[in-house]
Structures are given as C-alpha cells and as structure tokens.
mmCIF file as Biopython writes it, N, C-alpha, C and O atoms, coordinates in Angstrom:
data_model
#
loop_
_atom_site.group_PDB
_atom_site.id
_atom_site.type_symbol
_atom_site.label_atom_id
_atom_site.label_alt_id
_atom_site.label_comp_id
_atom_site.label_asym_id
_atom_site.label_entity_id
_atom_site.label_seq_id
_atom_site.pdbx_PDB_ins_code
_atom_site.Cartn_x
_atom_site.Cartn_y
_atom_site.Cartn_z
_atom_site.occupancy
_atom_site.B_iso_or_equiv
_atom_site.auth_seq_id
_atom_site.auth_asym_id
_atom_site.pdbx_PDB_model_num
ATOM 1   N N  . UNK A ? 1  ? 46.668 -0.314 5.801   1.0 0.0 1  A 1 
ATOM 2   C CA . UNK A ? 1  ? 48.131 -1.791 5.073   1.0 0.0 1  A 1 
ATOM 3   C C  . UNK A ? 1  ? 49.222 -0.635 6.016   1.0 0.0 1  A 1 
ATOM 4   O O  . UNK A ? 1  ? 49.304 0.559  6.306   1.0 0.0 1  A 1 
ATOM 5   N N  . UNK A ? 2  ? 50.132 -2.300 6.281   1.0 0.0 2  A 1 
ATOM 6   C CA . UNK A ? 2  ? 51.049 -1.850 7.641   1.0 0.0 2  A 1 
ATOM 7   C C  . UNK A ? 2  ? 52.139 -2.030 6.356   1.0 0.0 2  A 1 
ATOM 8   O O  . UNK A ? 2  ? 52.187 -2.961 5.551   1.0 0.0 2  A 1 
ATOM 9   N N  . UNK A ? 3  ? 53.020 -0.796 6.436   1.0 0.0 3  A 1 
ATOM 10  C CA . UNK A ? 3  ? 54.424 -0.801 4.827   1.0 0.0 3  A 1 
ATOM 11  C C  . UNK A ? 3  ? 54.929 -1.510 5.846   1.0 0.0 3  A 1 
ATOM 12  O O  . UNK A ? 3  ? 54.513 -1.500 7.005   1.0 0.0 3  A 1 
ATOM 13  N N  . UNK A ? 4  ? 55.893 -2.171 5.380   1.0 0.0 4  A 1 
ATOM 14  C CA . UNK A ? 4  ? 57.390 -3.417 5.496   1.0 0.0 4  A 1 
ATOM 15  C C  . UNK A ? 4  ? 58.536 -2.982 5.693   1.0 0.0 4  A 1 
ATOM 16  O O  . UNK A ? 4  ? 58.796 -1.850 5.287   1.0 0.0 4  A 1 
ATOM 17  N N  . UNK A ? 5  ? 58.957 -3.307 5.977   1.0 0.0 5  A 1 
ATOM 18  C CA . UNK A ? 5  ? 60.514 -2.279 6.556   1.0 0.0 5  A 1 
ATOM 19  C C  . UNK A ? 5  ? 61.085 -2.829 5.253   1.0 0.0 5  A 1 
ATOM 20  O O  . UNK A ? 5  ? 60.782 -3.898 4.725   1.0 0.0 5  A 1 
ATOM 21  N N  . UNK A ? 6  ? 62.033 -1.846 4.788   1.0 0.0 6  A 1 
ATOM 22  C CA . UNK A ? 6  ? 62.444 -2.239 3.170   1.0 0.0 6  A 1 
ATOM 23  C C  . UNK A ? 6  ? 63.819 -1.801 2.999   1.0 0.0 6  A 1 
ATOM 24  O O  . UNK A ? 6  ? 63.961 -0.696 3.522   1.0 0.0 6  A 1 
ATOM 25  N N  . UNK A ? 7  ? 65.022 -2.296 2.402   1.0 0.0 7  A 1 
ATOM 26  C CA . UNK A ? 7  ? 66.297 -2.218 2.817   1.0 0.0 7  A 1 
ATOM 27  C C  . UNK A ? 7  ? 66.539 -0.908 1.665   1.0 0.0 7  A 1 
ATOM 28  O O  . UNK A ? 7  ? 67.702 -0.505 1.629   1.0 0.0 7  A 1 
ATOM 29  N N  . UNK A ? 8  ? 65.705 -0.321 0.875   1.0 0.0 8  A 1 
ATOM 30  C CA . UNK A ? 8  ? 66.019 0.566  -0.360  1.0 0.0 8  A 1 
ATOM 31  C C  . UNK A ? 8  ? 65.314 1.867  0.208   1.0 0.0 8  A 1 
ATOM 32  O O  . UNK A ? 8  ? 65.788 2.950  -0.136  1.0 0.0 8  A 1 
ATOM 33  N N  . UNK A ? 9  ? 64.755 1.854  0.638   1.0 0.0 9  A 1 
ATOM 34  C CA . UNK A ? 9  ? 63.690 2.694  1.767   1.0 0.0 9  A 1 
ATOM 35  C C  . UNK A ? 9  ? 62.137 3.200  0.550   1.0 0.0 9  A 1 
ATOM 36  O O  . UNK A ? 9  ? 61.606 4.307  0.647   1.0 0.0 9  A 1 
ATOM 37  N N  . UNK A ? 10 ? 61.754 2.324  -0.300  1.0 0.0 10 A 1 
ATOM 38  C CA . UNK A ? 10 ? 60.878 2.786  -1.310  1.0 0.0 10 A 1 
ATOM 39  C C  . UNK A ? 10 ? 59.686 2.070  -0.923  1.0 0.0 10 A 1 
ATOM 40  O O  . UNK A ? 10 ? 59.623 1.158  -0.098  1.0 0.0 10 A 1 
ATOM 41  N N  . UNK A ? 11 ? 58.707 2.593  -1.627  1.0 0.0 11 A 1 
ATOM 42  C CA . UNK A ? 11 ? 57.710 2.128  -1.528  1.0 0.0 11 A 1 
ATOM 43  C C  . UNK A ? 11 ? 57.386 0.947  -2.628  1.0 0.0 11 A 1 
ATOM 44  O O  . UNK A ? 11 ? 57.802 0.973  -3.786  1.0 0.0 11 A 1 
ATOM 45  N N  . UNK A ? 12 ? 56.691 0.060  -2.147  1.0 0.0 12 A 1 
ATOM 46  C CA . UNK A ? 12 ? 56.420 -1.364 -3.056  1.0 0.0 12 A 1 
ATOM 47  C C  . UNK A ? 12 ? 54.968 -0.566 -4.177  1.0 0.0 12 A 1 
ATOM 48  O O  . UNK A ? 12 ? 54.342 0.462  -3.916  1.0 0.0 12 A 1 
ATOM 49  N N  . UNK A ? 13 ? 54.805 -1.457 -5.368  1.0 0.0 13 A 1 
ATOM 50  C CA . UNK A ? 13 ? 53.447 -1.475 -6.175  1.0 0.0 13 A 1 
ATOM 51  C C  . UNK A ? 13 ? 52.574 -0.994 -5.292  1.0 0.0 13 A 1 
ATOM 52  O O  . UNK A ? 13 ? 52.223 0.173  -5.118  1.0 0.0 13 A 1 
ATOM 53  N N  . UNK A ? 14 ? 52.174 -2.189 -4.624  1.0 0.0 14 A 1 
ATOM 54  C CA . UNK A ? 14 ? 50.991 -3.074 -3.522  1.0 0.0 14 A 1 
ATOM 55  C C  . UNK A ? 14 ? 50.900 -1.405 -2.728  1.0 0.0 14 A 1 
ATOM 56  O O  . UNK A ? 14 ? 49.871 -0.743 -2.863  1.0 0.0 14 A 1 
ATOM 57  N N  . UNK A ? 15 ? 51.691 -1.048 -2.192  1.0 0.0 15 A 1 
ATOM 58  C CA . UNK A ? 15 ? 51.765 0.243  -1.295  1.0 0.0 15 A 1 
ATOM 59  C C  . UNK A ? 15 ? 51.472 1.525  -2.266  1.0 0.0 15 A 1 
ATOM 60  O O  . UNK A ? 15 ? 51.009 2.521  -1.710  1.0 0.0 15 A 1 
ATOM 61  N N  . UNK A ? 16 ? 51.632 1.559  -3.232  1.0 0.0 16 A 1 
ATOM 62  C CA . UNK A ? 16 ? 51.661 2.547  -4.248  1.0 0.0 16 A 1 
ATOM 63  C C  . UNK A ? 16 ? 50.130 2.643  -4.104  1.0 0.0 16 A 1 
ATOM 64  O O  . UNK A ? 16 ? 49.442 3.538  -3.615  1.0 0.0 16 A 1 
ATOM 65  N N  . UNK A ? 17 ? 49.725 1.235  -4.779  1.0 0.0 17 A 1 
ATOM 66  C CA . UNK A ? 17 ? 48.150 1.382  -5.449  1.0 0.0 17 A 1 
ATOM 67  C C  . UNK A ? 17 ? 47.517 1.590  -4.297  1.0 0.0 17 A 1 
ATOM 68  O O  . UNK A ? 17 ? 46.809 2.593  -4.395  1.0 0.0 17 A 1 
ATOM 69  N N  . UNK A ? 18 ? 47.433 0.900  -2.854  1.0 0.0 18 A 1 
ATOM 70  C CA . UNK A ? 18 ? 46.619 0.954  -1.932  1.0 0.0 18 A 1 
ATOM 71  C C  . UNK A ? 18 ? 46.424 2.408  -1.633  1.0 0.0 18 A 1 
ATOM 72  O O  . UNK A ? 18 ? 45.304 2.916  -1.695  1.0 0.0 18 A 1 
ATOM 73  N N  . UNK A ? 19 ? 47.755 3.250  -1.233  1.0 0.0 19 A 1 
ATOM 74  C CA . UNK A ? 19 ? 47.775 4.695  -1.225  1.0 0.0 19 A 1 
ATOM 75  C C  . UNK A ? 19 ? 46.751 5.485  -2.311  1.0 0.0 19 A 1 
ATOM 76  O O  . UNK A ? 19 ? 45.744 6.179  -2.169  1.0 0.0 19 A 1 
ATOM 77  N N  . UNK A ? 20 ? 47.456 5.062  -3.353  1.0 0.0 20 A 1 
ATOM 78  C CA . UNK A ? 20 ? 46.403 5.589  -4.734  1.0 0.0 20 A 1 
ATOM 79  C C  . UNK A ? 20 ? 45.053 5.744  -4.072  1.0 0.0 20 A 1 
ATOM 80  O O  . UNK A ? 20 ? 44.680 6.687  -3.374  1.0 0.0 20 A 1 
ATOM 81  N N  . UNK A ? 21 ? 44.453 4.769  -4.374  1.0 0.0 21 A 1 
ATOM 82  C CA . UNK A ? 21 ? 43.005 3.765  -3.746  1.0 0.0 21 A 1 
ATOM 83  C C  . UNK A ? 21 ? 42.875 4.881  -2.401  1.0 0.0 21 A 1 
ATOM 84  O O  . UNK A ? 21 ? 42.080 5.814  -2.289  1.0 0.0 21 A 1 
ATOM 85  N N  . UNK A ? 22 ? 43.312 4.697  -2.008  1.0 0.0 22 A 1 
ATOM 86  C CA . UNK A ? 22 ? 42.916 5.516  -0.862  1.0 0.0 22 A 1 
ATOM 87  C C  . UNK A ? 22 ? 42.750 7.240  -0.569  1.0 0.0 22 A 1 
ATOM 88  O O  . UNK A ? 22 ? 42.003 7.896  0.157   1.0 0.0 22 A 1 
ATOM 89  N N  . UNK A ? 23 ? 43.682 7.535  -1.383  1.0 0.0 23 A 1 
ATOM 90  C CA . UNK A ? 23 ? 43.359 9.261  -1.969  1.0 0.0 23 A 1 
ATOM 91  C C  . UNK A ? 23 ? 43.019 10.080 -2.739  1.0 0.0 23 A 1 
ATOM 92  O O  . UNK A ? 23 ? 43.125 11.294 -2.913  1.0 0.0 23 A 1 
ATOM 93  N N  . UNK A ? 24 ? 42.219 8.518  -3.565  1.0 0.0 24 A 1 
ATOM 94  C CA . UNK A ? 24 ? 41.324 9.589  -4.873  1.0 0.0 24 A 1 
ATOM 95  C C  . UNK A ? 24 ? 40.152 8.125  -4.414  1.0 0.0 24 A 1 
ATOM 96  O O  . UNK A ? 24 ? 40.218 6.906  -4.250  1.0 0.0 24 A 1 
ATOM 97  N N  . UNK A ? 25 ? 39.300 9.063  -4.372  1.0 0.0 25 A 1 
ATOM 98  C CA . UNK A ? 25 ? 37.663 8.425  -4.609  1.0 0.0 25 A 1 
ATOM 99  C C  . UNK A ? 25 ? 37.135 8.155  -5.891  1.0 0.0 25 A 1 
ATOM 100 O O  . UNK A ? 25 ? 37.759 8.859  -6.685  1.0 0.0 25 A 1 
ATOM 101 N N  . UNK A ? 26 ? 36.353 7.531  -6.428  1.0 0.0 26 A 1 
ATOM 102 C CA . UNK A ? 26 ? 36.146 7.298  -7.573  1.0 0.0 26 A 1 
ATOM 103 C C  . UNK A ? 26 ? 35.106 9.133  -7.788  1.0 0.0 26 A 1 
ATOM 104 O O  . UNK A ? 26 ? 34.907 9.830  -8.783  1.0 0.0 26 A 1 
ATOM 105 N N  . UNK A ? 27 ? 34.921 9.204  -7.127  1.0 0.0 27 A 1 
ATOM 106 C CA . UNK A ? 27 ? 33.427 10.596 -7.475  1.0 0.0 27 A 1 
ATOM 107 C C  . UNK A ? 27 ? 34.255 11.743 -6.190  1.0 0.0 27 A 1 
ATOM 108 O O  . UNK A ? 27 ? 34.623 11.634 -5.021  1.0 0.0 27 A 1 
ATOM 109 N N  . UNK A ? 28 ? 34.248 12.706 -7.142  1.0 0.0 28 A 1 
ATOM 110 C CA . UNK A ? 28 ? 35.023 13.621 -6.759  1.0 0.0 28 A 1 
ATOM 111 C C  . UNK A ? 28 ? 34.614 14.739 -5.612  1.0 0.0 28 A 1 
ATOM 112 O O  . UNK A ? 28 ? 35.265 15.691 -5.183  1.0 0.0 28 A 1 
ATOM 113 N N  . UNK A ? 29 ? 33.374 14.297 -5.299  1.0 0.0 29 A 1 
ATOM 114 C CA . UNK A ? 29 ? 32.586 15.200 -4.666  1.0 0.0 29 A 1 
ATOM 115 C C  . UNK A ? 29 ? 32.438 14.171 -2.590  1.0 0.0 29 A 1 
ATOM 116 O O  . UNK A ? 29 ? 32.077 14.407 -1.437  1.0 0.0 29 A 1 
ATOM 117 N N  . UNK A ? 30 ? 33.040 13.043 -3.468  1.0 0.0 30 A 1 
ATOM 118 C CA . UNK A ? 30 ? 33.356 12.445 -2.167  1.0 0.0 30 A 1 
ATOM 119 C C  . UNK A ? 30 ? 35.294 12.721 -1.079  1.0 0.0 30 A 1 
ATOM 120 O O  . UNK A ? 30 ? 35.737 12.060 -0.139  1.0 0.0 30 A 1 
ATOM 121 N N  . UNK A ? 31 ? 35.921 13.961 -1.828  1.0 0.0 31 A 1 
ATOM 122 C CA . UNK A ? 31 ? 36.862 14.634 -1.295  1.0 0.0 31 A 1 
ATOM 123 C C  . UNK A ? 31 ? 37.069 15.341 0.389   1.0 0.0 31 A 1 
ATOM 124 O O  . UNK A ? 31 ? 36.540 16.349 0.859   1.0 0.0 31 A 1 
ATOM 125 N N  . UNK A ? 32 ? 37.692 14.718 0.796   1.0 0.0 32 A 1 
ATOM 126 C CA . UNK A ? 32 ? 37.197 14.809 2.792   1.0 0.0 32 A 1 
ATOM 127 C C  . UNK A ? 32 ? 37.788 15.960 2.515   1.0 0.0 32 A 1 
ATOM 128 O O  . UNK A ? 32 ? 37.091 16.886 2.930   1.0 0.0 32 A 1 
ATOM 129 N N  . UNK A ? 33 ? 39.045 16.423 1.850   1.0 0.0 33 A 1 
ATOM 130 C CA . UNK A ? 33 ? 39.426 17.668 2.675   1.0 0.0 33 A 1 
ATOM 131 C C  . UNK A ? 33 ? 39.516 18.587 1.883   1.0 0.0 33 A 1 
ATOM 132 O O  . UNK A ? 33 ? 40.481 19.338 1.736   1.0 0.0 33 A 1 
ATOM 133 N N  . UNK A ? 34 ? 37.531 18.592 0.763   1.0 0.0 34 A 1 
ATOM 134 C CA . UNK A ? 34 ? 37.308 20.110 0.040   1.0 0.0 34 A 1 
ATOM 135 C C  . UNK A ? 34 ? 36.376 20.290 1.178   1.0 0.0 34 A 1 
ATOM 136 O O  . UNK A ? 34 ? 35.911 19.385 1.870   1.0 0.0 34 A 1 
ATOM 137 N N  . UNK A ? 35 ? 36.113 21.817 1.315   1.0 0.0 35 A 1 
ATOM 138 C CA . UNK A ? 35 ? 34.840 22.629 2.082   1.0 0.0 35 A 1 
ATOM 139 C C  . UNK A ? 35 ? 34.022 21.698 0.842   1.0 0.0 35 A 1 
ATOM 140 O O  . UNK A ? 35 ? 34.362 21.141 -0.202  1.0 0.0 35 A 1 
ATOM 141 N N  . UNK A ? 36 ? 32.772 21.884 1.604   1.0 0.0 36 A 1 
ATOM 142 C CA . UNK A ? 36 ? 31.349 21.721 1.053   1.0 0.0 36 A 1 
ATOM 143 C C  . UNK A ? 36 ? 30.893 22.910 0.535   1.0 0.0 36 A 1 
ATOM 144 O O  . UNK A ? 36 ? 29.975 23.432 1.166   1.0 0.0 36 A 1 
ATOM 145 N N  . UNK A ? 37 ? 31.337 23.541 -0.560  1.0 0.0 37 A 1 
ATOM 146 C CA . UNK A ? 37 ? 30.539 24.467 -1.199  1.0 0.0 37 A 1 
ATOM 147 C C  . UNK A ? 37 ? 30.503 23.664 -2.451  1.0 0.0 37 A 1 
ATOM 148 O O  . UNK A ? 37 ? 31.565 23.311 -2.964  1.0 0.0 37 A 1 
ATOM 149 N N  . UNK A ? 38 ? 29.020 23.256 -3.133  1.0 0.0 38 A 1 
ATOM 150 C CA . UNK A ? 38 ? 29.394 22.787 -4.360  1.0 0.0 38 A 1 
ATOM 151 C C  . UNK A ? 38 ? 30.010 23.456 -5.237  1.0 0.0 38 A 1 
ATOM 152 O O  . UNK A ? 38 ? 29.138 23.397 -6.104  1.0 0.0 38 A 1 
ATOM 153 N N  . UNK A ? 39 ? 30.690 23.951 -5.625  1.0 0.0 39 A 1 
ATOM 154 C CA . UNK A ? 39 ? 31.642 25.023 -7.274  1.0 0.0 39 A 1 
ATOM 155 C C  . UNK A ? 39 ? 32.999 24.027 -6.553  1.0 0.0 39 A 1 
ATOM 156 O O  . UNK A ? 39 ? 33.527 23.391 -7.465  1.0 0.0 39 A 1 
ATOM 157 N N  . UNK A ? 40 ? 33.613 23.770 -5.305  1.0 0.0 40 A 1 
ATOM 158 C CA . UNK A ? 40 ? 34.698 23.063 -5.385  1.0 0.0 40 A 1 
ATOM 159 C C  . UNK A ? 40 ? 34.870 21.361 -5.315  1.0 0.0 40 A 1 
ATOM 160 O O  . UNK A ? 40 ? 35.713 20.468 -5.404  1.0 0.0 40 A 1 
ATOM 161 N N  . UNK A ? 41 ? 33.626 21.572 -5.122  1.0 0.0 41 A 1 
ATOM 162 C CA . UNK A ? 41 ? 33.041 19.779 -5.646  1.0 0.0 41 A 1 
ATOM 163 C C  . UNK A ? 41 ? 33.794 19.582 -7.295  1.0 0.0 41 A 1 
ATOM 164 O O  . UNK A ? 41 ? 34.620 18.669 -7.281  1.0 0.0 41 A 1 
ATOM 165 N N  . UNK A ? 42 ? 33.652 20.240 -8.610  1.0 0.0 42 A 1 
ATOM 166 C CA . UNK A ? 42 ? 33.156 20.353 -9.783  1.0 0.0 42 A 1 
ATOM 167 C C  . UNK A ? 42 ? 34.448 20.226 -9.876  1.0 0.0 42 A 1 
ATOM 168 O O  . UNK A ? 42 ? 35.465 20.665 -9.338  1.0 0.0 42 A 1 
ATOM 169 N N  . UNK A ? 43 ? 34.032 19.267 -10.979 1.0 0.0 43 A 1 
ATOM 170 C CA . UNK A ? 43 ? 35.773 18.776 -11.695 1.0 0.0 43 A 1 
ATOM 171 C C  . UNK A ? 43 ? 36.125 20.023 -12.544 1.0 0.0 43 A 1 
ATOM 172 O O  . UNK A ? 43 ? 35.375 20.497 -13.398 1.0 0.0 43 A 1 
ATOM 173 N N  . UNK A ? 44 ? 36.888 20.322 -12.340 1.0 0.0 44 A 1 
ATOM 174 C CA . UNK A ? 44 ? 37.968 20.880 -13.651 1.0 0.0 44 A 1 
ATOM 175 C C  . UNK A ? 44 ? 38.013 21.301 -15.263 1.0 0.0 44 A 1 
ATOM 176 O O  . UNK A ? 44 ? 38.352 20.220 -15.746 1.0 0.0 44 A 1 
ATOM 177 N N  . UNK A ? 45 ? 37.895 22.090 -16.230 1.0 0.0 45 A 1 
ATOM 178 C CA . UNK A ? 45 ? 37.397 22.147 -17.252 1.0 0.0 45 A 1 
ATOM 179 C C  . UNK A ? 45 ? 39.082 21.203 -18.038 1.0 0.0 45 A 1 
ATOM 180 O O  . UNK A ? 45 ? 39.535 21.215 -19.182 1.0 0.0 45 A 1 
ATOM 181 N N  . UNK A ? 46 ? 39.156 21.095 -17.840 1.0 0.0 46 A 1 
ATOM 182 C CA . UNK A ? 46 ? 40.615 20.127 -18.512 1.0 0.0 46 A 1 
ATOM 183 C C  . UNK A ? 46 ? 40.355 17.850 -18.053 1.0 0.0 46 A 1 
ATOM 184 O O  . UNK A ? 46 ? 40.899 16.837 -18.492 1.0 0.0 46 A 1 
ATOM 185 N N  . UNK A ? 47 ? 39.186 18.137 -16.941 1.0 0.0 47 A 1 
ATOM 186 C CA . UNK A ? 47 ? 38.722 16.841 -16.930 1.0 0.0 47 A 1 
ATOM 187 C C  . UNK A ? 47 ? 39.817 16.492 -15.255 1.0 0.0 47 A 1 
ATOM 188 O O  . UNK A ? 47 ? 39.671 15.543 -14.485 1.0 0.0 47 A 1 
ATOM 189 N N  . UNK A ? 48 ? 40.539 17.300 -15.185 1.0 0.0 48 A 1 
ATOM 190 C CA . UNK A ? 48 ? 40.846 16.965 -13.428 1.0 0.0 48 A 1 
ATOM 191 C C  . UNK A ? 48 ? 39.909 17.397 -12.708 1.0 0.0 48 A 1 
ATOM 192 O O  . UNK A ? 48 ? 39.327 18.428 -13.045 1.0 0.0 48 A 1 
ATOM 193 N N  . UNK A ? 49 ? 39.458 16.525 -11.253 1.0 0.0 49 A 1 
ATOM 194 C CA . UNK A ? 49 ? 38.972 17.212 -10.106 1.0 0.0 49 A 1 
ATOM 195 C C  . UNK A ? 49 ? 40.179 17.181 -9.220  1.0 0.0 49 A 1 
ATOM 196 O O  . UNK A ? 49 ? 41.277 16.624 -9.203  1.0 0.0 49 A 1 
ATOM 197 N N  . UNK A ? 50 ? 39.261 18.314 -8.240  1.0 0.0 50 A 1 
ATOM 198 C CA . UNK A ? 50 ? 40.583 18.132 -6.843  1.0 0.0 50 A 1 
ATOM 199 C C  . UNK A ? 50 ? 41.131 17.097 -6.345  1.0 0.0 50 A 1 
ATOM 200 O O  . UNK A ? 50 ? 42.300 17.145 -5.963  1.0 0.0 50 A 1 
ATOM 201 N N  . UNK A ? 51 ? 40.197 15.678 -6.235  1.0 0.0 51 A 1 
ATOM 202 C CA . UNK A ? 51 ? 41.141 14.892 -5.812  1.0 0.0 51 A 1 
ATOM 203 C C  . UNK A ? 51 ? 42.416 14.280 -6.508  1.0 0.0 51 A 1 
ATOM 204 O O  . UNK A ? 51 ? 43.015 13.289 -6.091  1.0 0.0 51 A 1 
ATOM 205 N N  . UNK A ? 52 ? 42.680 14.866 -7.404  1.0 0.0 52 A 1 
ATOM 206 C CA . UNK A ? 52 ? 43.523 14.281 -8.473  1.0 0.0 52 A 1 
ATOM 207 C C  . UNK A ? 52 ? 44.596 15.299 -8.334  1.0 0.0 52 A 1 
ATOM 208 O O  . UNK A ? 52 ? 45.750 14.992 -8.031  1.0 0.0 52 A 1 
ATOM 209 N N  . UNK A ? 53 ? 44.066 16.930 -8.637  1.0 0.0 53 A 1 
ATOM 210 C CA . UNK A ? 53 ? 45.365 17.950 -7.664  1.0 0.0 53 A 1 
ATOM 211 C C  . UNK A ? 53 ? 46.031 17.320 -6.775  1.0 0.0 53 A 1 
ATOM 212 O O  . UNK A ? 53 ? 47.166 16.853 -6.876  1.0 0.0 53 A 1 
ATOM 213 N N  . UNK A ? 54 ? 45.194 17.301 -5.735  1.0 0.0 54 A 1 
ATOM 214 C CA . UNK A ? 54 ? 45.903 16.585 -4.276  1.0 0.0 54 A 1 
ATOM 215 C C  . UNK A ? 54 ? 46.917 15.389 -4.439  1.0 0.0 54 A 1 
ATOM 216 O O  . UNK A ? 54 ? 48.116 15.437 -4.165  1.0 0.0 54 A 1 
ATOM 217 N N  . UNK A ? 55 ? 46.268 14.381 -4.902  1.0 0.0 55 A 1 
ATOM 218 C CA . UNK A ? 55 ? 46.965 13.208 -5.120  1.0 0.0 55 A 1 
ATOM 219 C C  . UNK A ? 55 ? 48.202 13.839 -5.967  1.0 0.0 55 A 1 
ATOM 220 O O  . UNK A ? 55 ? 49.287 14.227 -5.534  1.0 0.0 55 A 1 
ATOM 221 N N  . UNK A ? 56 ? 47.825 13.830 -7.007  1.0 0.0 56 A 1 
ATOM 222 C CA . UNK A ? 56 ? 49.148 14.532 -7.631  1.0 0.0 56 A 1 
ATOM 223 C C  . UNK A ? 56 ? 50.298 15.119 -6.949  1.0 0.0 56 A 1 
ATOM 224 O O  . UNK A ? 56 ? 51.380 14.533 -6.947  1.0 0.0 56 A 1 
ATOM 225 N N  . UNK A ? 57 ? 50.107 16.370 -6.303  1.0 0.0 57 A 1 
ATOM 226 C CA . UNK A ? 57 ? 50.904 16.767 -5.384  1.0 0.0 57 A 1 
ATOM 227 C C  . UNK A ? 57 ? 51.416 15.983 -4.543  1.0 0.0 57 A 1 
ATOM 228 O O  . UNK A ? 57 ? 52.592 16.143 -4.213  1.0 0.0 57 A 1 
ATOM 229 N N  . UNK A ? 58 ? 50.676 15.001 -4.030  1.0 0.0 58 A 1 
ATOM 230 C CA . UNK A ? 58 ? 50.978 13.579 -2.759  1.0 0.0 58 A 1 
ATOM 231 C C  . UNK A ? 58 ? 51.976 13.241 -3.603  1.0 0.0 58 A 1 
ATOM 232 O O  . UNK A ? 58 ? 52.956 13.878 -3.217  1.0 0.0 58 A 1 
ATOM 233 N N  . UNK A ? 59 ? 52.324 12.461 -4.725  1.0 0.0 59 A 1 
ATOM 234 C CA . UNK A ? 59 ? 52.902 11.680 -5.238  1.0 0.0 59 A 1 
ATOM 235 C C  . UNK A ? 59 ? 54.055 12.392 -5.589  1.0 0.0 59 A 1 
ATOM 236 O O  . UNK A ? 59 ? 55.140 12.037 -5.128  1.0 0.0 59 A 1 
ATOM 237 N N  . UNK A ? 60 ? 53.970 13.292 -6.298  1.0 0.0 60 A 1 
ATOM 238 C CA . UNK A ? 60 ? 55.420 13.961 -6.853  1.0 0.0 60 A 1 
ATOM 239 C C  . UNK A ? 60 ? 56.085 14.708 -5.690  1.0 0.0 60 A 1 
ATOM 240 O O  . UNK A ? 60 ? 57.270 15.015 -5.812  1.0 0.0 60 A 1 
ATOM 241 N N  . UNK A ? 61 ? 55.310 15.073 -4.397  1.0 0.0 61 A 1 
ATOM 242 C CA . UNK A ? 61 ? 56.227 15.003 -2.812  1.0 0.0 61 A 1 
ATOM 243 C C  . UNK A ? 61 ? 56.902 13.417 -2.849  1.0 0.0 61 A 1 
ATOM 244 O O  . UNK A ? 61 ? 58.112 13.325 -3.058  1.0 0.0 61 A 1 
ATOM 245 N N  . UNK A ? 62 ? 56.405 12.665 -2.722  1.0 0.0 62 A 1 
ATOM 246 C CA . UNK A ? 62 ? 56.971 11.525 -2.383  1.0 0.0 62 A 1 
ATOM 247 C C  . UNK A ? 62 ? 58.119 11.257 -3.671  1.0 0.0 62 A 1 
ATOM 248 O O  . UNK A ? 62 ? 59.238 10.853 -3.356  1.0 0.0 62 A 1 
ATOM 249 N N  . UNK A ? 63 ? 57.839 11.462 -4.891  1.0 0.0 63 A 1 
ATOM 250 C CA . UNK A ? 63 ? 59.016 11.102 -5.699  1.0 0.0 63 A 1 
ATOM 251 C C  . UNK A ? 63 ? 60.387 12.032 -4.912  1.0 0.0 63 A 1 
ATOM 252 O O  . UNK A ? 63 ? 61.487 11.697 -4.473  1.0 0.0 63 A 1 
ATOM 253 N N  . UNK A ? 64 ? 59.796 13.068 -4.995  1.0 0.0 64 A 1 
ATOM 254 C CA . UNK A ? 64 ? 60.748 14.196 -4.777  1.0 0.0 64 A 1 
ATOM 255 C C  . UNK A ? 64 ? 62.177 13.532 -3.481  1.0 0.0 64 A 1 
ATOM 256 O O  . UNK A ? 64 ? 63.408 13.492 -3.480  1.0 0.0 64 A 1 
ATOM 257 N N  . UNK A ? 65 ? 60.936 13.076 -2.440  1.0 0.0 65 A 1 
ATOM 258 C CA . UNK A ? 65 ? 61.511 12.277 -1.462  1.0 0.0 65 A 1 
ATOM 259 C C  . UNK A ? 65 ? 62.731 10.926 -1.463  1.0 0.0 65 A 1 
ATOM 260 O O  . UNK A ? 65 ? 63.441 10.506 -0.549  1.0 0.0 65 A 1 
ATOM 261 N N  . UNK A ? 66 ? 62.569 10.401 -3.228  1.0 0.0 66 A 1 
ATOM 262 C CA . UNK A ? 66 ? 62.836 8.960  -3.231  1.0 0.0 66 A 1 
ATOM 263 C C  . UNK A ? 66 ? 61.905 7.703  -3.047  1.0 0.0 66 A 1 
ATOM 264 O O  . UNK A ? 66 ? 62.128 6.569  -3.470  1.0 0.0 66 A 1 
ATOM 265 N N  . UNK A ? 67 ? 60.643 8.207  -2.214  1.0 0.0 67 A 1 
ATOM 266 C CA . UNK A ? 67 ? 60.395 7.044  -1.993  1.0 0.0 67 A 1 
ATOM 267 C C  . UNK A ? 67 ? 59.266 6.303  -2.640  1.0 0.0 67 A 1 
ATOM 268 O O  . UNK A ? 67 ? 58.454 5.739  -1.906  1.0 0.0 67 A 1 
ATOM 269 N N  . UNK A ? 68 ? 59.131 6.248  -3.965  1.0 0.0 68 A 1 
ATOM 270 C CA . UNK A ? 68 ? 58.752 5.698  -5.304  1.0 0.0 68 A 1 
ATOM 271 C C  . UNK A ? 68 ? 59.764 6.084  -6.951  1.0 0.0 68 A 1 
ATOM 272 O O  . UNK A ? 68 ? 59.403 5.602  -8.024  1.0 0.0 68 A 1 
#
C-alpha cells in the first residue's frame, strides 16, 4: 500500500488497518521475527501472542510520534 501525502501527518484508518493486517497474522506461529524455537511461538498465559506484543509496541511508537 502506498502511503498518500497528507497535510496533518497522520495515517488514515485504511492505512492503519492495512498495517495491522500486515503485522499481525492470525496464526502466532507465522511471526517472521520470532526465532524458530517451539516455545517462542506459544501464546502467553494472558492470551497475548508474540505477534500481538510486537504490534502493540509498533502502534505505541506510532502513537507517541503523533502518526495515529
């Protein structure tokens, strides 16, 4: 997805949705940034997966930067 030039500097809802879909695959074993050790792919006791934790950090950074 090509990001459009914008005057307010914020991502659109469509861009945010695309980014979320790109970063958070439905299967937590599909996280390409995880090491291929079986225990690294397991979901955490609170129900989060390594993917969700990563995506949360990305979006927290975008929010702090004023992009969303």
